All heavy atoms as a GROMACS GRO file, in nm:
protein
  628
    1MET      N    1  11.236  10.085  14.097
    1MET     CA    2  11.213  10.032  13.964
    1MET      C    3  11.294  10.106  13.860
    1MET      O    4  11.249  10.131  13.751
    1MET     CB    5  11.066  10.038  13.927
    1MET     CG    6  10.978   9.944  14.002
    1MET     SD    7  10.817   9.939  13.924
    1MET     CE    8  10.773   9.772  13.963
    2SER      N    9  11.415  10.140  13.890
    2SER     CA   10  11.496  10.214  13.795
    2SER      C   11  11.531  10.131  13.673
    2SER      O   12  11.559  10.185  13.567
    2SER     CB   13  11.622  10.267  13.862
    2SER     OG   14  11.701  10.160  13.908
    3ASN      N   15  11.531   9.997  13.686
    3ASN     CA   16  11.557   9.914  13.569
    3ASN      C   17  11.452   9.936  13.462
    3ASN      O   18  11.484   9.943  13.344
    3ASN     CB   19  11.559   9.766  13.609
    3ASN     CG   20  11.684   9.728  13.683
    3ASN    OD1   21  11.783   9.801  13.680
    3ASN    ND2   22  11.681   9.614  13.749
    4GLU      N   23  11.324   9.946  13.503
    4GLU     CA   24  11.218   9.972  13.408
    4GLU      C   25  11.233  10.111  13.347
    4GLU      O   26  11.212  10.129  13.228
    4GLU     CB   27  11.081   9.955  13.473
    4GLU     CG   28  11.044   9.812  13.503
    4GLU     CD   29  11.103   9.760  13.634
    4GLU    OE1   30  11.171   9.836  13.707
    4GLU    OE2   31  11.082   9.641  13.665
    5GLN      N   32  11.270  10.206  13.430
    5GLN     CA   33  11.293  10.341  13.378
    5GLN      C   34  11.403  10.336  13.274
    5GLN      O   35  11.390  10.393  13.167
    5GLN     CB   36  11.333  10.436  13.491
    5GLN     CG   37  11.370  10.576  13.442
    5GLN     CD   38  11.438  10.660  13.548
    5GLN    OE1   39  11.485  10.608  13.647
    5GLN    NE2   40  11.442  10.788  13.527
    6ASN      N   41  11.509  10.269  13.308
    6ASN     CA   42  11.618  10.256  13.212
    6ASN      C   43  11.574  10.181  13.088
    6ASN      O   44  11.623  10.206  12.980
    6ASN     CB   45  11.738  10.189  13.277
    6ASN     CG   46  11.802  10.276  13.382
    6ASN    OD1   47  11.789  10.397  13.379
    6ASN    ND2   48  11.870  10.214  13.476
    7LEU      N   49  11.481  10.086  13.103
    7LEU     CA   50  11.429  10.012  12.989
    7LEU      C   51  11.364  10.107  12.889
    7LEU      O   52  11.387  10.098  12.769
    7LEU     CB   53  11.328   9.906  13.035
    7LEU     CG   54  11.258   9.828  12.924
    7LEU    CD1   55  11.357   9.746  12.844
    7LEU    CD2   56  11.150   9.740  12.983
    8ILE      N   57  11.286  10.201  12.938
    8ILE     CA   58  11.220  10.297  12.849
    8ILE      C   59  11.323  10.384  12.779
    8ILE      O   60  11.322  10.398  12.657
    8ILE     CB   61  11.119  10.384  12.927
    8ILE    CG1   62  11.002  10.298  12.974
    8ILE    CG2   63  11.069  10.500  12.840
    8ILE    CD1   64  10.909  10.369  13.068
    9LYS      N   65  11.413  10.442  12.857
    9LYS     CA   66  11.515  10.530  12.799
    9LYS      C   67  11.604  10.452  12.702
    9LYS      O   68  11.634  10.498  12.593
    9LYS     CB   69  11.599  10.594  12.909
    9LYS     CG   70  11.523  10.698  12.988
    9LYS     CD   71  11.609  10.759  13.096
    9LYS     CE   72  11.532  10.866  13.172
    9LYS     NZ   73  11.614  10.932  13.272
   10LYS      N   74  11.646  10.334  12.745
   10LYS     CA   75  11.734  10.251  12.663
   10LYS      C   76  11.665  10.211  12.532
   10LYS      O   77  11.724  10.221  12.425
   10LYS     CB   78  11.773  10.126  12.741
   10LYS     CG   79  11.860  10.030  12.666
   10LYS     CD   80  11.891   9.908  12.751
   10LYS     CE   81  11.960   9.804  12.665
   10LYS     NZ   82  11.952   9.671  12.718
   11THR      N   83  11.540  10.169  12.542
   11THR     CA   84  11.466  10.125  12.424
   11THR      C   85  11.449  10.240  12.325
   11THR      O   86  11.475  10.224  12.206
   11THR     CB   87  11.329  10.068  12.464
   11THR    OG1   88  11.350   9.958  12.553
   11THR    CG2   89  11.253  10.019  12.342
   12ALA      N   90  11.405  10.353  12.374
   12ALA     CA   91  11.385  10.469  12.286
   12ALA      C   92  11.516  10.509  12.220
   12ALA      O   93  11.520  10.536  12.099
   12ALA     CB   94  11.326  10.586  12.364
   13LYS      N   95  11.622  10.510  12.298
   13LYS     CA   96  11.752  10.549  12.244
   13LYS      C   97  11.801  10.448  12.140
   13LYS      O   98  11.845  10.486  12.031
   13LYS     CB   99  11.854  10.562  12.357
   13LYS     CG  100  11.989  10.614  12.311
   13LYS     CD  101  12.083  10.636  12.427
   13LYS     CE  102  12.215  10.691  12.376
   13LYS     NZ  103  12.308  10.717  12.486
   14GLU      N  104  11.795  10.319  12.174
   14GLU     CA  105  11.843  10.215  12.082
   14GLU      C  106  11.766  10.214  11.950
   14GLU      O  107  11.823  10.187  11.845
   14GLU     CB  108  11.833  10.077  12.146
   14GLU     CG  109  11.939  10.050  12.249
   14GLU     CD  110  11.928   9.912  12.312
   14GLU    OE1  111  11.835   9.835  12.277
   14GLU    OE2  112  12.012   9.881  12.397
   15LEU      N  113  11.637  10.242  11.958
   15LEU     CA  114  11.555  10.239  11.838
   15LEU      C  115  11.550  10.375  11.768
   15LEU      O  116  11.489  10.386  11.661
   15LEU     CB  117  11.412  10.194  11.873
   15LEU     CG  118  11.401  10.052  11.930
   15LEU    CD1  119  11.256  10.023  11.968
   15LEU    CD2  120  11.454   9.949  11.832
   16GLY      N  121  11.612  10.475  11.827
   16GLY     CA  122  11.610  10.609  11.768
   16GLY      C  123  11.470  10.668  11.764
   16GLY      O  124  11.434  10.734  11.668
   17MET      N  125  11.395  10.641  11.870
   17MET     CA  126  11.256  10.686  11.876
   17MET      C  127  11.239  10.790  11.987
   17MET      O  128  11.309  10.786  12.086
   17MET     CB  129  11.163  10.568  11.906
   17MET     CG  130  11.167  10.457  11.805
   17MET     SD  131  11.067  10.315  11.857
   17MET     CE  132  10.910  10.360  11.783
   18THR      N  133  11.143  10.877  11.965
   18THR     CA  134  11.103  10.967  12.073
   18THR      C  135  11.011  10.888  12.166
   18THR      O  136  10.963  10.780  12.131
   18THR     CB  137  11.026  11.088  12.017
   18THR    OG1  138  10.904  11.041  11.956
   18THR    CG2  139  11.108  11.166  11.915
   19TYR      N  140  10.984  10.944  12.282
   19TYR     CA  141  10.889  10.878  12.373
   19TYR      C  142  10.751  10.870  12.308
   19TYR      O  143  10.679  10.773  12.325
   19TYR     CB  144  10.880  10.952  12.506
   19TYR     CG  145  11.001  10.934  12.596
   19TYR    CD1  146  11.019  11.017  12.705
   19TYR    CD2  147  11.095  10.834  12.574
   19TYR    CE1  148  11.128  11.001  12.790
   19TYR    CE2  149  11.204  10.818  12.657
   19TYR     CZ  150  11.220  10.901  12.764
   19TYR     OH  151  11.327  10.885  12.848
   20LYS      N  152  10.717  10.971  12.231
   20LYS     CA  153  10.588  10.971  12.162
   20LYS      C  154  10.582  10.855  12.064
   20LYS      O  155  10.483  10.781  12.059
   20LYS     CB  156  10.566  11.104  12.090
   20LYS     CG  157  10.434  11.110  12.016
   20LYS     CD  158  10.415  11.242  11.945
   20LYS     CE  159  10.281  11.244  11.874
   20LYS     NZ  160  10.258  11.368  11.801
   21GLU      N  161  10.687  10.838  11.985
   21GLU     CA  162  10.690  10.729  11.887
   21GLU      C  163  10.688  10.593  11.955
   21GLU      O  164  10.617  10.502  11.911
   21GLU     CB  165  10.814  10.742  11.797
   21GLU     CG  166  10.811  10.862  11.706
   21GLU     CD  167  10.945  10.891  11.641
   21GLU    OE1  168  11.051  10.856  11.699
   21GLU    OE2  169  10.944  10.951  11.532
   22LEU      N  170  10.764  10.579  12.062
   22LEU     CA  171  10.765  10.454  12.136
   22LEU      C  172  10.626  10.426  12.194
   22LEU      O  173  10.575  10.314  12.183
   22LEU     CB  174  10.869  10.457  12.248
   22LEU     CG  175  10.877  10.331  12.336
   22LEU    CD1  176  10.911  10.208  12.252
   22LEU    CD2  177  10.981  10.350  12.447
   23GLY      N  178  10.566  10.527  12.250
   23GLY     CA  179  10.431  10.512  12.305
   23GLY      C  180  10.331  10.468  12.200
   23GLY      O  181  10.250  10.377  12.222
   24GLU      N  182  10.337  10.530  12.083
   24GLU     CA  183  10.246  10.492  11.975
   24GLU      C  184  10.270  10.348  11.931
   24GLU      O  185  10.176  10.274  11.902
   24GLU     CB  186  10.264  10.587  11.856
   24GLU     CG  187  10.208  10.726  11.880
   24GLU     CD  188  10.243  10.824  11.769
   24GLU    OE1  189  10.319  10.790  11.677
   24GLU    OE2  190  10.193  10.939  11.777
   25ALA      N  191  10.395  10.307  11.930
   25ALA     CA  192  10.429  10.171  11.887
   25ALA      C  193  10.378  10.065  11.984
   25ALA      O  194  10.344   9.954  11.943
   25ALA     CB  195  10.580  10.159  11.870
   26ILE      N  196  10.372  10.099  12.113
   26ILE     CA  197  10.332   9.999  12.212
   26ILE      C  198  10.194  10.026  12.270
   26ILE      O  199  10.150   9.954  12.360
   26ILE     CB  200  10.436   9.986  12.326
   26ILE    CG1  201  10.447  10.115  12.408
   26ILE    CG2  202  10.571   9.943  12.270
   26ILE    CD1  203  10.529  10.100  12.535
   27GLY      N  204  10.126  10.128  12.220
   27GLY     CA  205   9.988  10.154  12.263
   27GLY      C  206   9.974  10.238  12.388
   27GLY      O  207   9.874  10.226  12.460
   28TYR      N  208  10.072  10.324  12.414
   28TYR     CA  209  10.065  10.414  12.530
   28TYR      C  210  10.082  10.558  12.482
   28TYR      O  211  10.145  10.584  12.381
   28TYR     CB  212  10.176  10.382  12.631
   28TYR     CG  213  10.150  10.260  12.714
   28TYR    CD1  214  10.183  10.134  12.669
   28TYR    CD2  215  10.090  10.271  12.839
   28TYR    CE1  216  10.158  10.021  12.745
   28TYR    CE2  217  10.064  10.159  12.916
   28TYR     CZ  218  10.098  10.034  12.868
   28TYR     OH  219  10.073   9.923  12.944
   29SER      N  220  10.027  10.650  12.559
   29SER     CA  221  10.041  10.791  12.525
   29SER      C  222  10.183  10.839  12.558
   29SER      O  223  10.253  10.779  12.640
   29SER     CB  224   9.940  10.875  12.604
   29SER     OG  225   9.970  10.874  12.742
   30GLU      N  226  10.219  10.946  12.495
   30GLU     CA  227  10.350  11.007  12.522
   30GLU      C  228  10.360  11.046  12.669
   30GLU      O  229  10.464  11.026  12.733
   30GLU     CB  230  10.371  11.129  12.433
   30GLU     CG  231  10.502  11.201  12.457
   30GLU     CD  232  10.519  11.325  12.371
   30GLU    OE1  233  10.423  11.370  12.308
   30GLU    OE2  234  10.633  11.377  12.369
   31SER      N  235  10.251  11.098  12.724
   31SER     CA  236  10.256  11.140  12.865
   31SER      C  237  10.275  11.020  12.958
   31SER      O  238  10.346  11.030  13.058
   31SER     CB  239  10.130  11.219  12.902
   31SER     OG  240  10.014  11.140  12.887
   32ALA      N  241  10.216  10.907  12.926
   32ALA     CA  242  10.234  10.786  13.009
   32ALA      C  243  10.378  10.739  13.003
   32ALA      O  244  10.437  10.701  13.105
   32ALA     CB  245  10.140  10.676  12.963
   33ILE      N  246  10.438  10.743  12.885
   33ILE     CA  247  10.578  10.703  12.869
   33ILE      C  248  10.668  10.800  12.944
   33ILE      O  249  10.759  10.759  13.018
   33ILE     CB  250  10.617  10.695  12.720
   33ILE    CG1  251  10.536  10.587  12.648
   33ILE    CG2  252  10.766  10.671  12.703
   33ILE    CD1  253  10.568  10.445  12.686
   34ASN      N  254  10.645  10.930  12.925
   34ASN     CA  255  10.724  11.032  12.995
   34ASN      C  256  10.716  11.015  13.146
   34ASN      O  257  10.817  11.019  13.215
   34ASN     CB  258  10.678  11.173  12.958
   34ASN     CG  259  10.734  11.220  12.826
   34ASN    OD1  260  10.842  11.181  12.786
   34ASN    ND2  261  10.658  11.303  12.757
   35LYS      N  262  10.594  10.996  13.196
   35LYS     CA  263  10.575  10.981  13.340
   35LYS      C  264  10.650  10.859  13.392
   35LYS      O  265  10.719  10.865  13.494
   35LYS     CB  266  10.427  10.970  13.373
   35LYS     CG  267  10.400  10.956  13.521
   35LYS     CD  268  10.251  10.946  13.550
   35LYS     CE  269  10.229  10.928  13.699
   35LYS     NZ  270  10.091  10.900  13.732
   36SER      N  271  10.639  10.749  13.321
   36SER     CA  272  10.708  10.627  13.363
   36SER      C  273  10.859  10.642  13.358
   36SER      O  274  10.930  10.591  13.445
   36SER     CB  275  10.664  10.509  13.276
   36SER     OG  276  10.529  10.478  13.298
   37ALA      N  277  10.908  10.711  13.259
   37ALA     CA  278  11.052  10.731  13.246
   37ALA      C  279  11.107  10.822  13.355
   37ALA      O  280  11.218  10.802  13.404
   37ALA     CB  281  11.086  10.788  13.109
   38THR      N  282  11.029  10.920  13.396
   38THR     CA  283  11.079  11.016  13.494
   38THR      C  284  11.050  10.978  13.639
   38THR      O  285  11.124  11.018  13.729
   38THR     CB  286  11.022  11.158  13.468
   38THR    OG1  287  10.881  11.152  13.470
   38THR    CG2  288  11.070  11.210  13.334
   39THR      N  289  10.944  10.901  13.662
   39THR     CA  290  10.908  10.866  13.800
   39THR      C  291  10.955  10.728  13.841
   39THR      O  292  10.941  10.690  13.957
   39THR     CB  293  10.755  10.871  13.821
   39THR    OG1  294  10.695  10.770  13.738
   39THR    CG2  295  10.698  11.007  13.790
   40SER      N  296  11.008  10.653  13.748
   40SER     CA  297  11.052  10.515  13.773
   40SER      C  298  10.936  10.423  13.808
   40SER      O  299  10.956  10.319  13.870
   40SER     CB  300  11.158  10.509  13.884
   40SER     OG  301  11.269  10.587  13.850
   41GLU      N  302  10.815  10.460  13.774
   41GLU     CA  303  10.698  10.378  13.800
   41GLU      C  304  10.647  10.321  13.668
   41GLU      O  305  10.561  10.378  13.604
   41GLU     CB  306  10.589  10.460  13.869
   41GLU     CG  307  10.629  10.508  14.007
   41GLU     CD  308  10.522  10.592  14.073
   41GLU    OE1  309  10.407  10.595  14.024
   41GLU    OE2  310  10.555  10.658  14.173
   42VAL      N  311  10.703  10.207  13.630
   42VAL     CA  312  10.665  10.142  13.506
   42VAL      C  313  10.576  10.022  13.540
   42VAL      O  314  10.616   9.934  13.615
   42VAL     CB  315  10.790  10.095  13.428
   42VAL    CG1  316  10.751  10.025  13.299
   42VAL    CG2  317  10.882  10.213  13.398
   43SER      N  318  10.459  10.022  13.482
   43SER     CA  319  10.368   9.911  13.508
   43SER      C  320  10.420   9.784  13.440
   43SER      O  321  10.497   9.790  13.343
   43SER     CB  322  10.228   9.943  13.455
   43SER     OG  323  10.229   9.950  13.314
   44LYS      N  324  10.379   9.672  13.493
   44LYS     CA  325  10.418   9.544  13.432
   44LYS      C  326  10.364   9.534  13.291
   44LYS      O  327  10.430   9.479  13.202
   44LYS     CB  328  10.367   9.426  13.516
   44LYS     CG  329  10.442   9.409  13.646
   44LYS     CD  330  10.585   9.364  13.618
   44LYS     CE  331  10.661   9.344  13.746
   44LYS     NZ  332  10.801   9.318  13.724
   45SER      N  333  10.246   9.590  13.267
   45SER     CA  334  10.190   9.582  13.132
   45SER      C  335  10.271   9.667  13.033
   45SER      O  336  10.291   9.626  12.919
   45SER     CB  337  10.043   9.624  13.131
   45SER     OG  338  10.027   9.756  13.175
   46MET      N  339  10.322   9.781  13.077
   46MET     CA  340  10.405   9.864  12.989
   46MET      C  341  10.538   9.794  12.963
   46MET      O  342  10.587   9.792  12.850
   46MET     CB  343  10.429  10.003  13.048
   46MET     CG  344  10.508  10.095  12.956
   46MET     SD  345  10.542  10.258  13.025
   46MET     CE  346  10.378  10.329  13.026
   47GLU      N  347  10.594   9.736  13.068
   47GLU     CA  348  10.720   9.663  13.053
   47GLU      C  349  10.702   9.548  12.954
   47GLU      O  350  10.784   9.527  12.865
   47GLU     CB  351  10.764   9.610  13.189
   47GLU     CG  352  10.896   9.538  13.188
   47GLU     CD  353  10.937   9.489  13.326
   47GLU    OE1  354  10.876   9.527  13.427
   47GLU    OE2  355  11.033   9.410  13.332
   48LYS      N  356  10.593   9.475  12.968
   48LYS     CA  357  10.564   9.362  12.879
   48LYS      C  358  10.541   9.411  12.737
   48LYS      O  359  10.585   9.348  12.640
   48LYS     CB  360  10.443   9.284  12.930
   48LYS     CG  361  10.421   9.155  12.859
   48LYS     CD  362  10.535   9.060  12.888
   48LYS     CE  363  10.504   8.921  12.834
   48LYS     NZ  364  10.615   8.829  12.852
   49ALA      N  365  10.472   9.523  12.721
   49ALA     CA  366  10.448   9.580  12.588
   49ALA      C  367  10.579   9.614  12.518
   49ALA      O  368  10.596   9.588  12.399
   49ALA     CB  369  10.358   9.703  12.597
   50ILE      N  370  10.673   9.669  12.593
   50ILE     CA  371  10.804   9.701  12.537
   50ILE      C  372  10.877   9.574  12.497
   50ILE      O  373  10.933   9.564  12.388
   50ILE     CB  374  10.888   9.786  12.634
   50ILE    CG1  375  10.828   9.926  12.649
   50ILE    CG2  376  11.034   9.795  12.588
   50ILE    CD1  377  10.889  10.010  12.759
   51GLU      N  378  10.875   9.474  12.585
   51GLU     CA  379  10.940   9.347  12.554
   51GLU      C  380  10.881   9.283  12.429
   51GLU      O  381  10.954   9.234  12.342
   51GLU     CB  382  10.927   9.250  12.672
   51GLU     CG  383  11.010   9.290  12.793
   51GLU     CD  384  10.980   9.204  12.915
   51GLU    OE1  385  10.905   9.104  12.903
   51GLU    OE2  386  11.033   9.237  13.023
   52LEU      N  387  10.749   9.283  12.419
   52LEU     CA  388  10.683   9.225  12.302
   52LEU      C  389  10.713   9.304  12.175
   52LEU      O  390  10.730   9.246  12.067
   52LEU     CB  391  10.533   9.214  12.326
   52LEU     CG  392  10.491   9.109  12.428
   52LEU    CD1  393  10.343   9.122  12.460
   52LEU    CD2  394  10.524   8.970  12.379
   53TYR      N  395  10.720   9.435  12.187
   53TYR     CA  396  10.753   9.519  12.071
   53TYR      C  397  10.894   9.487  12.023
   53TYR      O  398  10.917   9.470  11.903
   53TYR     CB  399  10.738   9.667  12.106
   53TYR     CG  400  10.769   9.758  11.991
   53TYR    CD1  401  10.688   9.759  11.878
   53TYR    CD2  402  10.880   9.842  11.994
   53TYR    CE1  403  10.718   9.842  11.770
   53TYR    CE2  404  10.908   9.925  11.886
   53TYR     CZ  405  10.828   9.924  11.775
   53TYR     OH  406  10.857  10.006  11.669
   54LEU      N  407  10.989   9.477  12.116
   54LEU     CA  408  11.127   9.444  12.078
   54LEU      C  409  11.134   9.305  12.014
   54LEU      O  410  11.207   9.285  11.916
   54LEU     CB  411  11.219   9.452  12.200
   54LEU     CG  412  11.242   9.591  12.257
   54LEU    CD1  413  11.319   9.584  12.387
   54LEU    CD2  414  11.312   9.681  12.156
   55GLU      N  415  11.060   9.211  12.069
   55GLU     CA  416  11.058   9.076  12.012
   55GLU      C  417  10.999   9.078  11.871
   55GLU      O  418  11.050   9.012  11.780
   55GLU     CB  419  10.977   8.982  12.102
   55GLU     CG  420  10.976   8.838  12.052
   55GLU     CD  421  10.902   8.744  12.142
   55GLU    OE1  422  10.840   8.788  12.242
   55GLU    OE2  423  10.906   8.624  12.114
   56THR      N  424  10.893   9.154  11.852
   56THR     CA  425  10.832   9.167  11.720
   56THR      C  426  10.930   9.225  11.620
   56THR      O  427  10.941   9.174  11.507
   56THR     CB  428  10.705   9.253  11.727
   56THR    OG1  429  10.612   9.190  11.816
   56THR    CG2  430  10.642   9.273  11.592
   57LEU      N  431  11.003   9.328  11.659
   57LEU     CA  432  11.102   9.387  11.569
   57LEU      C  433  11.209   9.286  11.532
   57LEU      O  434  11.250   9.276  11.416
   57LEU     CB  435  11.165   9.511  11.632
   57LEU     CG  436  11.076   9.633  11.649
   57LEU    CD1  437  11.153   9.745  11.720
   57LEU    CD2  438  11.023   9.681  11.516
   58MET      N  439  11.256   9.209  11.631
   58MET     CA  440  11.358   9.108  11.606
   58MET      C  441  11.306   9.002  11.509
   58MET      O  442  11.375   8.963  11.415
   58MET     CB  443  11.401   9.044  11.736
   58MET     CG  444  11.505   8.935  11.718
   58MET     SD  445  11.519   8.824  11.860
   58MET     CE  446  11.356   8.750  11.863
   59LEU      N  447  11.184   8.956  11.531
   59LEU     CA  448  11.126   8.853  11.445
   59LEU      C  449  11.104   8.904  11.303
   59LEU      O  450  11.125   8.830  11.206
   59LEU     CB  451  10.997   8.799  11.506
   59LEU     CG  452  11.016   8.717  11.633
   59LEU    CD1  453  10.880   8.689  11.698
   59LEU    CD2  454  11.091   8.589  11.604
   60LYS      N  455  11.063   9.029  11.290
   60LYS     CA  456  11.046   9.088  11.157
   60LYS      C  457  11.180   9.095  11.084
   60LYS      O  458  11.188   9.071  10.963
   60LYS     CB  459  10.984   9.227  11.166
   60LYS     CG  460  10.836   9.224  11.194
   60LYS     CD  461  10.779   9.365  11.198
   60LYS     CE  462  10.630   9.363  11.220
   60LYS     NZ  463  10.571   9.499  11.219
   61LYS      N  464  11.284   9.128  11.158
   61LYS     CA  465  11.418   9.134  11.098
   61LYS      C  466  11.462   8.995  11.051
   61LYS      O  467  11.514   8.980  10.941
   61LYS     CB  468  11.517   9.191  11.200
   61LYS     CG  469  11.653   9.219  11.145
   61LYS     CD  470  11.741   9.286  11.250
   61LYS     CE  471  11.877   9.317  11.194
   61LYS     NZ  472  11.962   9.386  11.292
   62LYS      N  473  11.439   8.894  11.135
   62LYS     CA  474  11.474   8.757  11.098
   62LYS      C  475  11.393   8.712  10.977
   62LYS      O  476  11.447   8.648  10.886
   62LYS     CB  477  11.451   8.661  11.214
   62LYS     CG  478  11.555   8.668  11.322
   62LYS     CD  479  11.528   8.564  11.429
   62LYS     CE  480  11.637   8.567  11.534
   62LYS     NZ  481  11.619   8.461  11.635
   63LEU      N  482  11.265   8.744  10.976
   63LEU     CA  483  11.180   8.706  10.864
   63LEU      C  484  11.228   8.771  10.735
   63LEU      O  485  11.232   8.707  10.629
   63LEU     CB  486  11.034   8.745  10.892
   63LEU     CG  487  10.933   8.712  10.782
   63LEU    CD1  488  10.930   8.562  10.754
   63LEU    CD2  489  10.795   8.762  10.822
   64SER      N  490  11.268   8.896  10.744
   64SER     CA  491  11.320   8.966  10.628
   64SER      C  492  11.445   8.898  10.574
   64SER      O  493  11.462   8.883  10.452
   64SER     CB  494  11.351   9.112  10.665
   64SER     OG  495  11.410   9.178  10.556
   65LYS      N  496  11.531   8.854  10.664
   65LYS     CA  497  11.652   8.783  10.620
   65LYS      C  498  11.618   8.651  10.552
   65LYS      O  499  11.677   8.614  10.452
   65LYS     CB  500  11.745   8.758  10.740
   65LYS     CG  501  11.814   8.883  10.789
   65LYS     CD  502  11.905   8.853  10.906
   65LYS     CE  503  11.972   8.980  10.955
   65LYS     NZ  504  12.062   8.953  11.068
   66TRP      N  505  11.520   8.580  10.608
   66TRP     CA  506  11.478   8.454  10.547
   66TRP      C  507  11.416   8.477  10.410
   66TRP      O  508  11.437   8.399  10.317
   66TRP     CB  509  11.380   8.378  10.638
   66TRP     CG  510  11.449   8.299  10.742
   66TRP    CD1  511  11.453   8.325  10.876
   66TRP    CD2  512  11.528   8.181  10.723
   66TRP    NE1  513  11.530   8.231  10.941
   66TRP    CE2  514  11.577   8.141  10.849
   66TRP    CE3  515  11.562   8.105  10.612
   66TRP    CZ2  516  11.657   8.029  10.867
   66TRP    CZ3  517  11.642   7.993  10.630
   66TRP    CH2  518  11.688   7.956  10.755
   67LYS      N  519  11.341   8.583  10.395
   67LYS     CA  520  11.282   8.615  10.265
   67LYS      C  521  11.391   8.648  10.165
   67LYS      O  522  11.383   8.608  10.048
   67LYS     CB  523  11.181   8.729  10.277
   67LYS     CG  524  11.051   8.685  10.341
   67LYS     CD  525  10.950   8.798  10.349
   67LYS     CE  526  10.822   8.748  10.412
   67LYS     NZ  527  10.720   8.854  10.421
   68SER      N  528  11.493   8.720  10.208
   68SER     CA  529  11.606   8.750  10.120
   68SER      C  530  11.677   8.621  10.080
   68SER      O  531  11.713   8.603   9.963
   68SER     CB  532  11.706   8.843  10.189
   68SER     OG  533  11.649   8.968  10.215
   69PHE      N  534  11.695   8.532  10.175
   69PHE     CA  535  11.757   8.403  10.147
   69PHE      C  536  11.672   8.324  10.048
   69PHE      O  537  11.724   8.265   9.953
   69PHE     CB  538  11.774   8.325  10.278
   69PHE     CG  539  11.836   8.190  10.262
   69PHE    CD1  540  11.969   8.176  10.226
   69PHE    CD2  541  11.760   8.075  10.282
   69PHE    CE1  542  12.026   8.051  10.210
   69PHE    CE2  543  11.816   7.950  10.268
   69PHE     CZ  544  11.949   7.938  10.231
   70GLU      N  545  11.542   8.325  10.068
   70GLU     CA  546  11.450   8.256   9.978
   70GLU      C  547  11.461   8.313   9.836
   70GLU      O  548  11.463   8.237   9.738
   70GLU     CB  549  11.308   8.271  10.030
   70GLU     CG  550  11.204   8.198   9.948
   70GLU     CD  551  11.063   8.218  10.003
   70GLU    OE1  552  11.033   8.327  10.058
   70GLU    OE2  553  10.984   8.124   9.992
   71ASP      N  554  11.470   8.445   9.824
   71ASP     CA  555  11.484   8.510   9.693
   71ASP      C  556  11.614   8.466   9.625
   71ASP      O  557  11.616   8.441   9.503
   71ASP     CB  558  11.481   8.662   9.707
   71ASP     CG  559  11.344   8.714   9.747
   71ASP    OD1  560  11.244   8.640   9.734
   71ASP    OD2  561  11.338   8.830   9.794
   72ILE      N  562  11.720   8.456   9.702
   72ILE     CA  563  11.849   8.412   9.646
   72ILE      C  564  11.838   8.269   9.596
   72ILE      O  565  11.884   8.237   9.486
   72ILE     CB  566  11.961   8.426   9.750
   72ILE    CG1  567  11.988   8.574   9.779
   72ILE    CG2  568  12.088   8.355   9.704
   72ILE    CD1  569  12.077   8.599   9.899
   73ILE      N  570  11.777   8.183   9.674
   73ILE     CA  571  11.760   8.042   9.635
   73ILE      C  572  11.677   8.033   9.507
   73ILE      O  573  11.710   7.958   9.416
   73ILE     CB  574  11.695   7.959   9.749
   73ILE    CG1  575  11.786   7.956   9.871
   73ILE    CG2  576  11.660   7.819   9.702
   73ILE    CD1  577  11.921   7.891   9.848
   74ARG      N  578  11.572   8.108   9.499
   74ARG     CA  579  11.488   8.108   9.378
   74ARG      C  580  11.569   8.155   9.256
   74ARG      O  581  11.556   8.098   9.148
   74ARG     CB  582  11.367   8.199   9.397
   74ARG     CG  583  11.258   8.134   9.475
   74ARG     CD  584  11.127   8.213   9.457
   74ARG     NE  585  11.024   8.152   9.538
   74ARG     CZ  586  10.954   8.214   9.631
   74ARG    NH1  587  10.975   8.342   9.655
   74ARG    NH2  588  10.863   8.152   9.700
   75GLU      N  589  11.646   8.258   9.276
   75GLU     CA  590  11.727   8.313   9.168
   75GLU      C  591  11.830   8.211   9.120
   75GLU      O  592  11.848   8.192   9.000
   75GLU     CB  593  11.793   8.441   9.213
   75GLU     CG  594  11.841   8.534   9.104
   75GLU     CD  595  11.732   8.577   9.008
   75GLU    OE1  596  11.619   8.604   9.049
   75GLU    OE2  597  11.763   8.583   8.887
   76VAL      N  598  11.895   8.144   9.212
   76VAL     CA  599  11.994   8.042   9.178
   76VAL      C  600  11.927   7.923   9.109
   76VAL      O  601  11.983   7.865   9.016
   76VAL     CB  602  12.071   7.997   9.305
   76VAL    CG1  603  12.158   7.876   9.278
   76VAL    CG2  604  12.156   8.112   9.359
   77SER      N  605  11.808   7.888   9.154
   77SER     CA  606  11.736   7.774   9.098
   77SER      C  607  11.697   7.800   8.953
   77SER      O  608  11.683   7.705   8.876
   77SER     CB  609  11.612   7.743   9.181
   77SER     OG  610  11.648   7.706   9.310
   78LYS      N  611  11.678   7.922   8.916
   78LYS     CA  612  11.638   7.957   8.780
   78LYS      C  613  11.752   7.937   8.681
   78LYS      O  614  11.730   7.917   8.564
   78LYS     CB  615  11.590   8.103   8.772
   78LYS     CG  616  11.458   8.128   8.840
   78LYS     CD  617  11.421   8.274   8.827
   78LYS     CE  618  11.294   8.306   8.901
   78LYS     NZ  619  11.261   8.449   8.892
   79GLN      N  620  11.873   7.942   8.730
   79GLN     CA  621  11.989   7.936   8.640
   79GLN      C  622  12.022   7.799   8.596
   79GLN      O  623  11.999   7.697   8.619
   79GLN     CB  624  12.111   7.998   8.707
   79GLN     CG  625  12.089   8.142   8.739
   79GLN     CD  626  12.204   8.206   8.816
   79GLN    OE1  627  12.304   8.144   8.845
   79GLN    NE2  628  12.187   8.333   8.849
   0.00000   0.00000   0.00000
């Protein structure tokens, strides 16, 4: 299961997070994240939690862009 191990390391690195921060974000302890990263034993629920967290971040980013677009439209409409 090295892909899952790499998922943890890759995710933490890409997001600039420590294992502790990643664990807090997805509802796992730092020790659980560390163990999974070092032993290559990542549960399906942890893998899914990471996937859902990444999806949530992506959707928040998209929503932020839409809100910015909405603000621009409102501003232009006022003129």
